[in-house]
N, C-alpha and C positions, 0 to 999 in steps of 0.2 A: 287411321282410326278418330275420329273426333268425338272427342269427349269434352262433357261443361268445365270449364274452368271454376271452381270456389273461389268467391269473394276473402276467404281469408281461409290460413293455412298455417299451424304450427310446426315450426322448424325447431330439430335439435342438431347440434355438431357435438362428436363426442371426442373430447379429449383424453387420452389416456395413455401408460406405458406400456410397453412391451418387454418381452423376452424371447429367450431363443428356443421357448419350445411352443409348437403350434396349437396344442391343444388348450393349454393356460389360457393363450392370448384370444383363441376362440371364445373360450369359456369366459372369459373377463368381460370379452365385447358383447357378446349374448347379455351378461348382466346389466350393462351399460345403456343396451337398447329395451331392455324390458323395464330398466329404471324409466326410461326417458319417455318411452310410451305410458308409462302409469301417471307420467304427470302431462300427458297429454300430446304429447309430440305425435305427429303425424307424416313427417319425413325425416329421417335420422341419419346423419351420417357420420362414418366410421373414419378413421384417419387412412390416409396412404400406407397401404402394404403390411395393416397391422397385424399381419399374420408371424411376422418374426422381425428378428432385430434388421435395420436398415443395411443387410450386407452391402450395399453399393459404395459405402467406405472404403471396400479395397476391391482389388481386382482378382478372384479365386475361382478355379473350374468347379469346386466342389458346388460354389453356392447355386450353380444351374441347377440343380437336383430339387431346392427346393419349387420350382414352378411345376403347375401339373396343367394338364387339359381341360376343358369345362365339362367334357364328358365324364362322368365319375370323378368330379373335382371333391375335394376331403372337408370341405365347410361350405361350397355355395348351397347347396343341398339343405343344409342345415338351416341356412338362414334364410331360403325358400320358405320352410315350413314355419320358422318364424313370422317372417313377414304375413304368411296367413294367419296366423294363431292371433297376431296381435292387429291386422288390420293397419300396417305402417308400409311406407316407401321404404326400401334399403338400395341406396346408392352403395357398389361393393367393390371395393378396391382388392385386387388378387394380383399373383405373379402366372402370365399364361405361358403354357407351352402349347406351340400349335406346329406340328410335324418338326423340322428342324429350326424351327421360328419362335423368340422369345420374346414377352411383350409386357409393358407395365402397364395393365388393363383394370377395367371396370364394368361390371353387368349391374345391370336396372332392375331391382326387383319390386314388382308393382306391388299393393296393397293383397290381393289374393293369392300371392305367391309365384305370379306369371315372372319370367324372364322376357323382361321386354327388348333385350339388346345387349349389346358387347360394344364396348369402346375400347381402341389403344391409345396409349397416351402418344400426343403428336409431338411435341417438344422434348426433345431428349438432352438433359446436358451432360455435361462432361468437364470435370474439373478436382482437384483435390478435395477428399471427401464424399465426392457425390458421382462417381464413375457408373453412372448408369449405359454410357454407350457402349461401354465392355458388356451389358445385362442383356439391354433391350435393342430389339429393332425398332426404326422409327414406324410409329403408328400408321396403320392403313384404311382407316376404317373412315375417316373424315371425321369432325364433329359429330356429336349427337346430342339430340332432345327428343327427351320420352314423353309420350303422353300417360301421366299417371291419375291415378285416383283424385290424387291430390296436387294436379296441376301439372304443366309442361315443365320436366325437370331438366337443366343444362348443367354438363357435368365434365370441368377440366381437371386434370392431374397433376397438380404440384408446379413443375415449371410453366405448364401452359398458364399457369394464373398471373404470368409478368406478360403475356402477351395482349393487349388490346385486340388483335385479330381473334383471338379465342373466344374472348366476350362478345365480341361484334356478330361474328359469325352464328353463335348461337340465339342471340337476340333476333337476329335475321331469321332464325329458323324457327322462334316463336316460344322460346322460353320465357317461363313465367319470373323465374328466378334462377340465380346461378352459384353452383359450389363448387369446392375444391379441396379434396381430402389431401393431403401434405403430411412431408417429413422434412422438414427444415430445423435446422440450429444452426451451434457452432462450425464455425469455419476450422480447418486445419493452423497451425502459429504461421506459415509462411504464407498464406492468402492475404490479401490487402484489402480484399472488400468488406466493408461495413458486418460486423459481427452483432446483429440489431433486427428485433423483427418490426421495427417503427417500419423499412423501406418496404419490408414484404407486406404490412396490413397498406399502407398507402398505395400500392400498385392495385390492388385490388378494390381499394375505395374508389381509386378512378374509376374503376369499370362500373361501380355502382354509380360514380354521378353521370359518367359519359353515355351511359344505356339507359338511367333511371329504374335503375332494378335494385333489389335486394340482393345480396350476397354473403355467403356462409361458408367459411372456411376451419376447416377440420385438423390439428395437428398433435403429433405426439410431444409426450414429456420425457425425461428423464435424460440421465446419462449411460450410453451403450458403448461395448468394447466390442468392435469387431476386426479380427487380427490384431497388429498392433496399435489401433488408432481406438483413440474415444473422440465420441461427439456427443451433447448435450442438448437436447433439442427445447426449445424454448415455449412451446405452448401458444400461448396468446390465444388460442383459436377463441373467432368472433362472427358475429352478425353484425353486418351493416345494412341500413334500412336504403330505400331509393333514392335518397338525399346524399348519402355517403356517412351520414352520423353511425358512430359505433353505437348500436344499442343494445350489446350485450356482450361481454369478453372475460376470459378468464385471463389468470396470470401465469405465471412458468411453472405452478406446482400442483395446480387443484385436477382432478380428474375426476370424469363423470361428463353426464349433459348437459350441455347448454343451451337454453331452449329461449325463445320469440316466438308470436305470434306476426304472421307476416297478412297486410293488408293488401291483396294481389288486387282489390277492386280500385284502389286510392292510386296504388302504384301505376296502374293502366291509365290514369284518368291525366296524372301528373306526367308519365312519358310522354300523350299525347299531347299534351298542352306545351311542354318543352319544345318539341319539333326538330329535334334531334334526327328521328328517322325521316321525318318530314322533307328536310334539308339536306340530307346527302346527295352528294354527288358522285353516284358511284361509275360513271363514264368517263371522271380523268384519275378515278383511280390506278389505273396501269401498271404504274410502279410498283404499286404494294405486289404485285404478282410476277416482279424480279428479285435477285439476289442482290443488284449494284443500282438499282432506282434507273437504270435506262431501257424504255420500254421501245424494242425493236419491231419493225412490221416489214414484214416481206423476206 
């Protein structure tokens, strides 16, 4: 489906805390969406897996019970109705069950309530406090870009945000801007990697620069206890412009919608002028299709 791309779009990323009660979280998320729409947002991004605590801190069989199939899902239909009522686009993260498989997934709901498609998270992390490989099959949908009423929306999920390949593929597929719902914060004491939001932001700002694209990320906040572990989510949800400038940012504790007007017409002009896509040499990128950097022929 070909749709005209608007020159400007108002984006909101939602920063919020969550509890272990699905209905509590869904009700709070809906309130934030309504608030964002009241302020003029047209595309509204909620955080990753906002329906419950980030259960992937630990490996427990019981948490597979949180997954649901798309058909008859406990809250996707509610957000379809909300999108239709408010006339907004909602990329919506959820824990998907499909047969015997489980995925960290996202549906894109257009402004008329239509489900445009389903994306299954491609890159699945595995480490202390982020035990996602225990719960999620690797995504099998490929990267997705959806033609919505308010532009062509490309969405990756959390760990996807660290990969330049994810951003580049979505841009090559025609994305007008890039979104990343996230659940990230403190690392367990035994982990040596930096416990900071700065590296997280810089990775995505790099995507904004190298693709001349607006980027938005929505994170959760608060301290969550799962099993015998505590994890504090550092917020700092943000929107970057197509030059890599942070044009809107929350801190560690703010909750609610963060808005910014995206000038997609200016971004398109700037992107063409930079020549990043003109000067690509895909015929030389064979090593990117390997795991060890060695391209084998025949």
